[in-house]
PLY file of the C-alpha trace (Angstrom):
ply
format ascii 1.0
element vertex 632
property float x
property float y
property float z
element edge 631
property int vertex1
property int vertex2
end_header
-10.02 11.41 -40.99
-9.98 9.98 -37.45
-6.53 11.47 -36.88
-7.65 14.96 -37.95
-10.76 14.73 -35.72
-8.65 13.63 -32.78
-6.21 16.56 -33.24
-9.14 18.99 -33.39
-10.60 17.70 -30.17
-7.20 17.78 -28.52
-6.76 21.36 -29.63
-10.12 22.30 -28.09
-9.08 20.80 -24.74
-5.73 22.55 -25.09
-7.40 25.96 -25.53
-9.72 25.41 -22.58
-6.81 24.49 -20.32
-4.85 27.49 -21.57
-7.72 29.82 -20.78
-8.04 28.42 -17.30
-4.34 28.86 -16.66
-4.27 32.44 -17.99
-7.25 33.62 -15.90
-5.78 32.24 -12.65
-8.53 29.69 -12.31
-8.25 27.36 -9.33
-10.13 24.08 -9.59
-10.45 21.90 -6.51
-12.58 19.22 -4.87
-16.22 20.23 -5.32
-15.67 22.40 -8.43
-18.03 21.82 -11.34
-18.45 22.89 -14.93
-16.79 22.95 -18.33
-13.36 23.81 -16.97
-13.44 20.65 -14.86
-14.54 18.61 -17.85
-11.65 19.98 -19.88
-9.28 19.17 -17.02
-10.59 15.61 -16.77
-10.36 15.10 -20.52
-6.78 16.35 -20.55
-5.81 14.08 -17.65
-7.59 11.21 -19.33
-5.64 11.75 -22.56
-2.40 11.70 -20.58
-3.39 8.47 -18.83
-4.05 9.81 -15.37
-7.85 9.80 -15.25
-10.01 6.72 -16.05
-13.46 7.69 -14.79
-16.34 9.41 -16.61
-15.71 12.98 -17.79
-18.62 14.50 -15.90
-17.40 18.00 -14.92
-17.47 17.13 -11.24
-14.19 17.49 -9.31
-14.43 14.43 -7.04
-11.96 12.05 -5.44
-11.05 10.47 -8.79
-10.11 13.85 -10.22
-8.15 14.74 -7.08
-6.16 11.50 -7.35
-5.48 12.07 -11.05
-4.28 15.64 -10.43
-2.05 14.41 -7.62
-0.48 11.75 -9.79
0.18 14.36 -12.51
1.67 16.75 -9.95
3.94 14.07 -8.47
5.24 13.16 -11.94
5.90 16.77 -12.87
7.54 17.94 -9.67
4.64 20.03 -8.41
3.15 20.21 -4.94
0.87 17.22 -4.83
-2.14 18.82 -3.18
-4.74 17.62 -5.71
-5.71 21.23 -6.51
-5.49 22.37 -10.10
-4.16 25.90 -9.58
-2.29 28.16 -12.02
1.00 26.25 -11.82
-0.62 22.86 -12.30
-2.80 24.11 -15.18
0.19 25.76 -16.80
2.18 22.54 -16.63
-0.78 20.64 -17.98
-1.01 23.19 -20.82
2.68 22.57 -21.56
2.33 18.78 -21.63
-0.93 18.80 -23.59
0.54 21.35 -26.01
3.53 19.14 -26.67
1.22 16.16 -27.26
-1.05 18.10 -29.63
1.82 19.60 -31.57
3.34 16.14 -32.18
0.01 14.80 -33.45
0.02 11.90 -31.01
-3.25 10.15 -30.49
-4.48 7.58 -28.01
-6.03 5.39 -30.69
-2.55 4.74 -32.11
-1.21 3.98 -28.69
1.33 6.81 -28.40
2.12 7.37 -24.74
3.21 10.69 -23.31
6.57 10.62 -21.62
4.98 11.98 -18.46
3.33 8.62 -17.74
5.26 6.24 -15.46
4.32 2.60 -15.28
4.64 0.34 -12.23
7.06 -2.56 -12.61
5.36 -5.86 -13.40
7.11 -9.23 -12.96
6.53 -12.95 -12.46
3.73 -13.39 -9.94
2.02 -10.06 -10.68
-1.70 -10.20 -11.29
-4.61 -8.04 -12.36
-5.78 -5.67 -15.08
-2.31 -4.16 -15.49
-1.01 -7.55 -16.50
-3.96 -8.09 -18.87
-3.16 -4.78 -20.56
0.48 -5.84 -20.88
-0.46 -9.24 -22.31
-2.87 -7.69 -24.81
-0.20 -5.30 -26.07
2.29 -8.14 -26.37
-0.26 -10.22 -28.23
-0.86 -7.41 -30.74
2.83 -7.37 -31.41
2.93 -11.15 -31.85
5.03 -11.91 -28.76
2.33 -13.47 -26.52
0.19 -16.36 -27.70
-1.54 -17.60 -24.57
-4.81 -16.57 -22.95
-5.23 -12.98 -21.64
-5.64 -14.02 -17.99
-3.95 -11.25 -15.99
-1.39 -13.66 -14.51
2.29 -12.84 -15.08
3.61 -16.41 -15.54
6.28 -18.06 -17.64
4.46 -17.30 -20.93
4.38 -13.57 -20.13
8.00 -13.59 -19.05
9.05 -15.16 -22.39
7.00 -12.67 -24.35
8.48 -9.69 -22.52
11.97 -11.08 -23.06
11.31 -11.41 -26.80
10.06 -7.84 -27.02
13.01 -6.53 -25.02
15.50 -8.41 -27.22
14.03 -6.99 -30.43
13.98 -3.42 -29.05
17.51 -3.51 -27.67
16.35 -3.29 -24.07
17.85 -5.28 -21.16
16.45 -8.78 -21.54
15.14 -9.33 -17.99
11.63 -10.59 -18.55
10.53 -7.87 -16.13
8.14 -5.24 -17.54
9.65 -2.10 -16.07
8.43 1.40 -16.93
10.83 1.73 -19.92
9.72 -1.59 -21.37
6.03 -0.74 -21.07
6.53 2.76 -22.53
8.29 1.25 -25.58
5.59 -1.40 -25.94
2.61 0.91 -25.60
4.09 3.45 -28.07
3.46 0.96 -30.89
0.16 -0.64 -29.82
-3.39 0.42 -28.99
-3.29 -1.13 -25.55
-1.87 1.68 -23.37
-3.45 1.80 -19.89
-5.87 4.63 -19.26
-4.77 5.21 -15.67
-1.39 5.50 -13.99
-0.89 2.94 -11.23
2.44 3.93 -9.79
0.70 5.17 -6.61
-1.54 2.17 -6.19
0.87 0.42 -3.82
2.94 1.86 -0.96
6.17 3.38 -2.19
9.70 2.78 -0.87
10.07 6.35 0.38
9.12 6.60 4.10
6.01 8.67 4.59
7.72 10.27 7.56
10.22 11.80 5.15
7.45 13.45 3.15
5.64 15.24 5.98
5.99 16.16 9.66
2.26 16.15 10.35
-0.85 15.06 8.46
-4.37 15.66 9.63
-7.98 15.76 8.48
-8.40 18.13 5.53
-4.85 17.68 4.20
-4.36 16.56 0.63
-1.48 15.36 -1.51
0.98 12.58 -2.16
2.00 12.29 1.47
-1.61 11.61 2.45
-1.92 9.11 -0.38
1.16 7.28 0.91
-0.24 7.40 4.45
-3.42 5.77 3.22
-1.47 3.20 1.20
0.46 2.08 4.25
-2.54 2.05 6.54
-4.32 -0.09 3.89
-1.40 -2.51 3.66
-1.27 -2.87 7.44
-4.98 -3.65 7.56
-6.29 -0.45 9.18
-7.75 1.42 6.20
-10.55 0.26 3.90
-11.70 3.59 2.50
-10.89 5.28 -0.80
-7.17 5.94 -1.24
-7.71 9.35 -2.79
-4.96 11.43 -1.23
-7.51 13.31 0.84
-7.27 13.01 4.61
-10.93 12.29 5.31
-12.87 10.88 8.28
-12.05 7.28 7.22
-8.37 8.11 7.24
-8.62 9.69 10.66
-10.36 6.58 12.04
-7.64 4.38 10.56
-4.91 6.56 12.12
-6.64 6.28 15.51
-6.85 2.50 15.19
-3.15 2.35 14.34
-2.28 4.66 17.23
-4.27 2.47 19.62
-2.45 -0.68 18.45
0.89 1.11 18.70
0.13 2.60 22.13
0.39 6.17 20.87
-1.79 9.15 21.66
-5.11 8.53 19.93
-5.75 11.96 18.41
-6.15 10.98 14.77
-3.30 13.25 13.75
-0.35 11.62 12.03
2.47 13.46 13.72
6.16 12.59 13.78
5.84 9.70 16.26
2.86 8.21 14.44
4.47 8.51 11.02
7.72 6.97 12.30
5.82 4.09 13.89
3.81 3.62 10.68
6.97 3.40 8.59
8.50 0.89 11.02
5.37 -1.26 11.10
5.09 -1.17 7.30
8.71 -2.23 6.85
8.29 -5.10 9.35
5.04 -6.22 7.67
6.64 -6.11 4.23
9.59 -8.20 5.43
7.25 -10.72 7.05
5.14 -10.98 3.91
8.12 -11.68 1.69
6.95 -12.17 -1.88
3.28 -12.31 -0.92
1.26 -10.01 -3.21
0.23 -6.75 -1.55
-3.48 -7.47 -2.02
-3.22 -10.72 -0.10
-0.96 -9.25 2.57
-3.35 -6.33 3.17
-6.27 -8.77 3.49
-4.39 -10.95 6.03
-3.15 -7.93 7.97
-6.74 -6.76 8.13
-7.81 -10.08 9.66
-5.10 -9.75 12.26
-6.09 -6.15 13.10
-9.82 -6.95 13.25
-9.28 -10.00 15.48
-6.93 -8.29 17.90
-4.87 -11.50 18.16
-1.36 -11.36 19.61
0.05 -13.75 17.04
-0.97 -16.21 14.33
-0.10 -18.13 11.24
-1.84 -19.10 8.02
-0.66 -21.82 5.63
-2.45 -22.63 2.34
-1.56 -25.26 -0.25
-3.03 -26.40 -3.56
-2.24 -29.83 -5.01
0.57 -30.22 -2.51
2.26 -26.83 -3.23
2.33 -23.95 -0.73
0.79 -20.86 -2.26
0.45 -18.73 0.87
2.47 -18.77 4.06
1.98 -15.83 6.39
2.53 -15.21 10.10
2.62 -12.37 12.59
3.51 -11.72 16.19
6.81 -13.61 16.24
5.49 -17.07 15.27
5.63 -19.03 11.99
4.28 -22.22 10.46
6.91 -24.25 12.31
5.82 -22.97 15.75
4.11 -25.62 17.88
0.95 -24.58 19.64
-1.15 -26.53 22.11
-3.74 -26.98 19.41
-6.95 -27.58 21.48
-9.67 -29.78 19.91
-7.81 -30.47 16.64
-6.16 -32.99 19.01
-9.28 -35.11 18.60
-9.02 -35.18 14.79
-5.32 -36.14 14.87
-5.96 -38.82 17.53
-8.92 -40.14 15.51
-6.56 -40.67 12.54
-4.47 -42.82 14.85
-7.54 -44.67 16.12
-8.66 -45.41 12.57
-5.33 -47.15 11.83
-6.57 -49.78 14.27
-9.78 -50.05 12.25
-7.66 -50.68 9.12
-5.76 -53.37 11.00
-9.00 -55.10 12.00
-8.37 -54.44 15.69
-11.24 -51.99 16.18
-14.91 -52.68 15.35
-16.66 -49.35 15.10
-20.00 -50.81 16.19
-18.80 -52.94 19.07
-19.44 -51.96 22.67
-16.31 -50.00 23.67
-16.61 -51.45 27.19
-15.39 -54.74 25.69
-12.08 -53.04 24.85
-11.69 -50.94 27.98
-10.88 -51.88 31.58
-14.04 -50.05 32.70
-17.70 -50.01 31.62
-19.03 -47.02 29.64
-22.81 -46.75 29.97
-25.30 -43.94 30.13
-27.01 -44.81 33.47
-30.44 -43.98 32.00
-29.83 -46.41 29.11
-28.02 -49.37 30.60
-28.88 -51.72 27.76
-27.65 -49.43 24.96
-23.93 -49.90 24.26
-21.71 -46.96 23.45
-19.63 -47.58 20.31
-16.58 -46.07 18.72
-18.73 -44.87 15.83
-20.85 -42.93 18.30
-17.79 -41.39 19.95
-16.29 -40.33 16.63
-19.59 -38.80 15.36
-20.44 -37.12 18.68
-23.70 -39.06 19.08
-22.69 -41.03 22.18
-24.87 -39.04 24.67
-21.77 -37.93 26.55
-22.47 -34.45 27.92
-20.94 -31.32 26.39
-20.65 -30.03 29.96
-18.53 -32.89 31.25
-15.27 -31.67 32.77
-14.06 -34.71 34.71
-11.89 -36.68 32.27
-10.85 -39.21 34.94
-14.13 -40.30 36.51
-14.58 -43.12 38.99
-16.18 -45.48 36.47
-17.36 -47.92 39.15
-19.56 -45.16 40.56
-21.23 -44.01 37.31
-24.98 -44.01 37.94
-24.58 -44.95 41.63
-25.88 -42.65 44.34
-26.25 -39.80 41.88
-22.63 -39.90 40.68
-22.84 -39.15 37.01
-20.61 -36.32 35.79
-20.39 -37.06 32.10
-23.65 -38.29 30.48
-26.80 -36.56 29.27
-29.33 -38.98 30.68
-32.21 -37.54 28.64
-30.64 -38.79 25.39
-30.28 -42.40 24.25
-26.84 -43.09 22.76
-26.83 -42.80 18.98
-29.99 -40.73 18.73
-28.76 -37.12 18.88
-25.71 -35.08 17.90
-23.98 -33.09 20.66
-20.33 -32.15 20.45
-18.65 -33.32 23.64
-15.00 -33.12 24.55
-15.14 -36.38 26.48
-15.65 -38.33 23.25
-12.05 -37.37 22.36
-10.84 -38.45 25.75
-12.07 -41.99 25.04
-10.22 -42.05 21.69
-7.01 -42.24 23.69
-8.44 -44.80 26.09
-9.28 -47.12 23.18
-5.85 -46.75 21.55
-4.04 -47.56 24.77
-6.40 -50.42 25.72
-6.14 -52.10 22.31
-2.39 -51.56 21.65
-0.90 -51.75 25.15
1.12 -48.62 24.21
0.70 -45.06 25.37
-1.10 -42.82 22.90
2.10 -40.87 22.41
4.12 -43.99 21.59
1.50 -45.37 19.21
0.83 -42.12 17.29
4.54 -41.45 17.11
5.15 -44.85 15.56
2.11 -44.98 13.26
1.51 -41.37 12.19
3.98 -38.74 13.42
7.29 -40.26 12.38
6.15 -41.83 9.08
4.90 -38.45 7.92
7.74 -36.46 9.45
5.44 -34.47 11.73
6.43 -32.26 14.62
3.80 -33.31 17.13
3.56 -34.58 20.74
0.98 -34.86 23.48
3.49 -33.21 25.86
6.16 -30.64 24.89
8.70 -32.78 26.77
8.70 -35.07 23.72
9.54 -32.29 21.30
13.12 -31.72 20.16
15.02 -29.00 22.02
15.20 -26.79 18.93
11.44 -26.83 18.20
9.82 -23.43 18.54
6.75 -23.34 20.80
4.18 -20.76 21.90
2.19 -20.49 25.13
-1.59 -20.72 24.98
-2.75 -17.17 25.67
-5.82 -15.67 27.25
-8.19 -13.43 25.27
-6.42 -10.40 26.78
-3.01 -11.70 25.74
-1.87 -13.01 29.12
-0.58 -16.55 29.51
-3.32 -19.13 30.07
-1.21 -22.29 29.85
2.54 -22.03 29.53
4.62 -24.50 27.54
6.96 -24.81 30.51
4.16 -25.85 32.85
3.13 -28.57 30.43
6.74 -29.65 30.03
7.10 -29.98 33.79
3.91 -32.02 34.15
4.50 -35.79 34.37
3.42 -37.95 31.45
2.92 -41.69 31.80
4.65 -43.34 28.84
2.96 -46.67 29.62
-0.56 -47.60 28.58
-3.02 -46.24 31.15
-6.50 -45.99 29.52
-8.11 -44.43 32.59
-5.28 -42.05 33.38
-3.89 -40.74 30.09
-7.12 -39.98 28.28
-7.19 -36.27 29.11
-4.33 -35.67 26.70
-6.46 -36.63 23.71
-9.12 -34.01 24.40
-6.97 -31.04 23.47
-3.34 -31.20 24.67
-1.52 -32.04 21.46
1.34 -29.74 20.48
1.72 -29.44 16.71
2.66 -26.85 14.09
0.79 -25.53 11.03
3.21 -27.29 8.64
2.44 -30.67 10.23
-1.30 -30.09 10.21
-1.00 -29.23 6.55
0.81 -32.52 5.95
-2.05 -34.42 7.64
-4.61 -32.59 5.53
-2.66 -33.41 2.36
-2.50 -37.06 3.42
-6.31 -37.07 3.81
-6.67 -35.40 0.41
-4.45 -38.18 -0.95
-6.86 -40.83 0.24
-4.72 -41.74 3.26
-1.36 -41.65 1.49
1.26 -38.96 0.96
4.61 -39.17 -0.86
4.43 -42.95 -0.89
3.64 -43.25 2.81
0.25 -44.77 3.51
-1.37 -44.03 6.89
-5.01 -44.97 6.21
-6.85 -46.99 3.59
-8.64 -44.89 0.97
-12.01 -46.34 1.96
-11.32 -45.40 5.59
-10.70 -41.77 4.67
-14.00 -41.73 2.76
-15.74 -43.28 5.78
-14.33 -40.59 8.07
-15.88 -37.91 5.80
-19.27 -39.58 5.38
-22.57 -39.71 7.26
-22.67 -42.66 9.62
-25.35 -45.30 9.14
-27.81 -45.98 11.90
-26.95 -42.85 13.90
-28.49 -39.42 14.26
-27.48 -36.77 11.73
-24.24 -35.09 12.72
-21.97 -32.34 11.48
-19.24 -34.93 11.75
-18.36 -38.06 9.86
-15.84 -39.78 12.11
-14.21 -36.91 14.00
-14.14 -35.01 10.71
-16.45 -32.01 10.42
-18.12 -31.12 7.12
-18.32 -27.43 6.29
-20.69 -26.79 3.38
-21.56 -23.10 3.42
-18.65 -21.85 1.30
-18.09 -21.88 -2.48
-16.83 -24.72 -4.65
-17.47 -27.71 -2.39
-17.21 -29.24 1.08
-14.35 -28.51 3.47
-13.35 -31.38 5.80
-11.29 -31.16 8.96
-11.60 -29.83 12.51
-11.55 -26.71 14.64
-10.00 -26.11 18.07
-10.86 -23.41 20.62
-9.68 -22.92 24.19
-8.98 -19.80 26.22
-7.76 -17.23 23.64
-6.50 -19.73 21.04
-8.30 -20.94 17.96
-7.12 -23.37 15.35
-8.56 -24.67 12.07
-7.45 -27.34 9.63
-9.53 -27.97 6.52
-9.15 -29.51 3.06
-11.38 -29.35 -0.05
-11.40 -32.15 -2.55
-12.96 -30.09 -5.36
-10.03 -27.65 -5.40
-7.15 -29.64 -3.84
-6.65 -26.80 -1.34
-5.68 -27.23 2.34
-6.00 -24.46 4.93
-4.46 -24.16 8.37
-5.02 -21.05 10.48
-3.92 -20.65 14.10
-4.64 -17.48 16.11
-3.51 -16.95 19.72
-4.36 -14.35 22.34
-7.71 -12.91 21.22
-11.40 -12.91 22.03
-12.61 -14.98 19.10
-16.04 -14.43 17.62
-18.01 -17.15 15.85
-20.11 -17.39 12.75
-22.02 -20.64 12.34
-19.72 -22.05 15.03
-16.53 -21.23 13.09
-14.11 -18.54 14.24
-14.24 -15.38 12.11
-10.65 -15.46 10.84
-11.30 -18.88 9.30
-14.64 -17.75 7.93
-13.00 -14.76 6.24
-10.28 -16.93 4.73
-12.78 -19.48 3.43
-14.92 -16.73 1.87
-11.90 -15.17 0.20
-10.18 -18.42 -0.75
-10.91 -18.23 -4.48
-9.52 -14.66 -4.61
-6.42 -15.65 -2.65
-5.92 -18.54 -5.07
-6.10 -16.22 -8.07
-3.87 -13.55 -6.47
-1.18 -15.85 -5.09
-0.84 -18.92 -7.32
1.62 -18.58 -10.22
0.44 -19.50 -13.71
2.76 -22.49 -13.70
0.70 -24.09 -10.85
-2.71 -23.11 -12.25
0 1
1 2
2 3
3 4
4 5
5 6
6 7
7 8
8 9
9 10
10 11
11 12
12 13
13 14
14 15
15 16
16 17
17 18
18 19
19 20
20 21
21 22
22 23
23 24
24 25
25 26
26 27
27 28
28 29
29 30
30 31
31 32
32 33
33 34
34 35
35 36
36 37
37 38
38 39
39 40
40 41
41 42
42 43
43 44
44 45
45 46
46 47
47 48
48 49
49 50
50 51
51 52
52 53
53 54
54 55
55 56
56 57
57 58
58 59
59 60
60 61
61 62
62 63
63 64
64 65
65 66
66 67
67 68
68 69
69 70
70 71
71 72
72 73
73 74
74 75
75 76
76 77
77 78
78 79
79 80
80 81
81 82
82 83
83 84
84 85
85 86
86 87
87 88
88 89
89 90
90 91
91 92
92 93
93 94
94 95
95 96
96 97
97 98
98 99
99 100
100 101
101 102
102 103
103 104
104 105
105 106
106 107
107 108
108 109
109 110
110 111
111 112
112 113
113 114
114 115
115 116
116 117
117 118
118 119
119 120
120 121
121 122
122 123
123 124
124 125
125 126
126 127
127 128
128 129
129 130
130 131
131 132
132 133
133 134
134 135
135 136
136 137
137 138
138 139
139 140
140 141
141 142
142 143
143 144
144 145
145 146
146 147
147 148
148 149
149 150
150 151
151 152
152 153
153 154
154 155
155 156
156 157
157 158
158 159
159 160
160 161
161 162
162 163
163 164
164 165
165 166
166 167
167 168
168 169
169 170
170 171
171 172
172 173
173 174
174 175
175 176
176 177
177 178
178 179
179 180
180 181
181 182
182 183
183 184
184 185
185 186
186 187
187 188
188 189
189 190
190 191
191 192
192 193
193 194
194 195
195 196
196 197
197 198
198 199
199 200
200 201
201 202
202 203
203 204
204 205
205 206
206 207
207 208
208 209
209 210
210 211
211 212
212 213
213 214
214 215
215 216
216 217
217 218
218 219
219 220
220 221
221 222
222 223
223 224
224 225
225 226
226 227
227 228
228 229
229 230
230 231
231 232
232 233
233 234
234 235
235 236
236 237
237 238
238 239
239 240
240 241
241 242
242 243
243 244
244 245
245 246
246 247
247 248
248 249
249 250
250 251
251 252
252 253
253 254
254 255
255 256
256 257
257 258
258 259
259 260
260 261
261 262
262 263
263 264
264 265
265 266
266 267
267 268
268 269
269 270
270 271
271 272
272 273
273 274
274 275
275 276
276 277
277 278
278 279
279 280
280 281
281 282
282 283
283 284
284 285
285 286
286 287
287 288
288 289
289 290
290 291
291 292
292 293
293 294
294 295
295 296
296 297
297 298
298 299
299 300
300 301
301 302
302 303
303 304
304 305
305 306
306 307
307 308
308 309
309 310
310 311
311 312
312 313
313 314
314 315
315 316
316 317
317 318
318 319
319 320
320 321
321 322
322 323
323 324
324 325
325 326
326 327
327 328
328 329
329 330
330 331
331 332
332 333
333 334
334 335
335 336
336 337
337 338
338 339
339 340
340 341
341 342
342 343
343 344
344 345
345 346
346 347
347 348
348 349
349 350
350 351
351 352
352 353
353 354
354 355
355 356
356 357
357 358
358 359
359 360
360 361
361 362
362 363
363 364
364 365
365 366
366 367
367 368
368 369
369 370
370 371
371 372
372 373
373 374
374 375
375 376
376 377
377 378
378 379
379 380
380 381
381 382
382 383
383 384
384 385
385 386
386 387
387 388
388 389
389 390
390 391
391 392
392 393
393 394
394 395
395 396
396 397
397 398
398 399
399 400
400 401
401 402
402 403
403 404
404 405
405 406
406 407
407 408
408 409
409 410
410 411
411 412
412 413
413 414
414 415
415 416
416 417
417 418
418 419
419 420
420 421
421 422
422 423
423 424
424 425
425 426
426 427
427 428
428 429
429 430
430 431
431 432
432 433
433 434
434 435
435 436
436 437
437 438
438 439
439 440
440 441
441 442
442 443
443 444
444 445
445 446
446 447
447 448
448 449
449 450
450 451
451 452
452 453
453 454
454 455
455 456
456 457
457 458
458 459
459 460
460 461
461 462
462 463
463 464
464 465
465 466
466 467
467 468
468 469
469 470
470 471
471 472
472 473
473 474
474 475
475 476
476 477
477 478
478 479
479 480
480 481
481 482
482 483
483 484
484 485
485 486
486 487
487 488
488 489
489 490
490 491
491 492
492 493
493 494
494 495
495 496
496 497
497 498
498 499
499 500
500 501
501 502
502 503
503 504
504 505
505 506
506 507
507 508
508 509
509 510
510 511
511 512
512 513
513 514
514 515
515 516
516 517
517 518
518 519
519 520
520 521
521 522
522 523
523 524
524 525
525 526
526 527
527 528
528 529
529 530
530 531
531 532
532 533
533 534
534 535
535 536
536 537
537 538
538 539
539 540
540 541
541 542
542 543
543 544
544 545
545 546
546 547
547 548
548 549
549 550
550 551
551 552
552 553
553 554
554 555
555 556
556 557
557 558
558 559
559 560
560 561
561 562
562 563
563 564
564 565
565 566
566 567
567 568
568 569
569 570
570 571
571 572
572 573
573 574
574 575
575 576
576 577
577 578
578 579
579 580
580 581
581 582
582 583
583 584
584 585
585 586
586 587
587 588
588 589
589 590
590 591
591 592
592 593
593 594
594 595
595 596
596 597
597 598
598 599
599 600
600 601
601 602
602 603
603 604
604 605
605 606
606 607
607 608
608 609
609 610
610 611
611 612
612 613
613 614
614 615
615 616
616 617
617 618
618 619
619 620
620 621
621 622
622 623
623 624
624 625
625 626
626 627
627 628
628 629
629 630
630 631
């Protein structure tokens, strides 16, 4: 009964399409009525159209017509003219005559399926898994993640059907599978991602008003590169023109919004380079990251994400990578604080003792001479040191004498108010050198850097010759501080608490991979791969509110970021000139994040640079898109 009803309905659609073809009807964007409904129904039956059959020829119908035209060797203009309708009549007629029906899962040969393989994700994979489950090949959860279970199921199906046993669901495998199940996709997805064919080979010029497969590929590539966020419909609309202009601006081409030969060639080149840089990174993740780079305007940058000790996203642009050492700005304080807290573990540092008892000079806010400044205050930024202090080598004997006071906020009693001040970090180094009798470089190298295998140094002169480095850039991309100038600057390798402290404010050179290792060590309660740097209780102390002091965003030189999903992120941020850096870890998920951007005018949201904010907001999606089933 159902089969006869289906064939009757199919015949009705067939007759409507035939009538349209015979009368020379041309249906296009904006057309309405029964003929459009019949067109949509026919395209839906063939698997090209997934939206509501509403008789309105919108972007979804245009895209479906284009996909049908591409598959059948027609001009992909998205217009259902006589040739397209005649071809549709031919295909629909063949389907009706054979008695195929969607409820039994028969799939027309005109449908082509995108290749799915290990690491693929999304609804396409769910459809595949459901079909495999119906056939008894797949027994795990329908989760949309192409992992080892899906690979095994595909291999079993291929083996039984005499297909090459690759575990990869190519178009032939999916066509064979869907022909015997009720799980065939309702939309073709071959055009969802940029194709291998250069867009410059498909057209000489594309401009607003154009339609077709070449426009669709233009939009796909602009989307992948981070310039286009509109509907990838195959219609060159105003959003597409704006994206072309943005790409032309970045590529130093004439900004006319017309994709001519030079623009198309540059687009193909940029796409190829971005694809190579992304490696196996899923297109959805790569497009998101490319969008961050475009929006920020940064010259270069790198992002490194791990979960439970495994890298699940590594991405860079602008000629750097996660092994490039940057002068990391204020993250220097966090790294130095880890070194300082090893002295706490050794019983050589009392967090609540007057730091003047350790140092060869007296540290006092002149307005509060009887209130000692402690290491706990320094590390929580409640010491009353001024955020505006710039002199990291003051004449300590003159503090509070004859108006000489360059570093304190005299309206605040130490311990009673939070105010982030760079000079707190300067005194971290002073304490390390005063207590150990070693330079901060020597001590951190011995206690932290070498045990963990880090690439890190307070001067680039201590980095190996083969280590890749990058200058600190200005917001306009010019050089603010060159690596060579830092390498040429003298560094005292002996303990000099009053002289060396400027290095621990923000001069550490370190790479993203090493920052990730430190974050993983903190996640591990102070230990990583059998190497213990801090006691577990000490790590917890660094993350916690400090007793007896004013409320602070920081525990002990460790910021707490609470405004994002799934828990608290711990770590530190650095900003100077045109460079920003972030290192965070989240206990609830076991994820670490390092992002470094150089050469841009960073914008802030709740005091965090926007690239880091965007990553933190999208972290759960990135995790789902990028992490293989075997890790999850």
